[in-house]
Residue, then its C-alpha position, 0 to 999 in steps of 0.5 A: m499499500t502507497c500513499p496516492e501522492p507520496r510527495n504530499p504531506g497531507c496524503r491522508g490515505a492508503f493507495v491500495e491496488c486489488q483485484v475483485f473477481g479477477a478485475p483490476v480495482d484501484m482504490t483508497i483507503s483513509r489512514d484513519y480506517i487502517s489505524r482502527m485495523p487490528v493487528r494480527n501477531a501472525h509471527k508469534a511462535v509456539v514451542p511445543a515443547e514447553f506446553p506439557e499438554l501441548a506437546m502431548l498434542a504435537w506428538n508427530r512432530n518434533p517438540e523443538r521445533p517452534i511452530p505459529g501461534e494460528e498452527a498452535l490455536a489450531l491444534y488445541e482446538r482440533n484435540w480438545r478432547h485429548v487435553d488434561k485440563d486438571h493438569l495444564t499448567l498456568r503458563e499453559a492455560e494463559l498461552i491458549h487464552e493468549l491464543a484465542e484472543e490473538f487467533g479465535n477473535g476470543y474464542l476457543l472452538a474446542s471439538 
């Protein structure tokens, strides 16, 4: 995204080139709208070995290797029935809460 008039300090938006149904579309997005957009930390990495229940859920991969936060949340959600809720550490419970807030719009969709 770039300002339609980069040399103009009064520019109030970002110029976006995109495609809608295959047709090119140019539009300007206001700075106010951009500043209100939620920021997601898509690069948040979680090391399963640091969280006992997540390490158990990640049995088929190297638990020392970091995984993206969205993937960690997806693992918890898909396999929630296997999580021993009585043995969740406080740190892991906080992680689940943070992941749900950041990537699940505040919800953990446990099956």
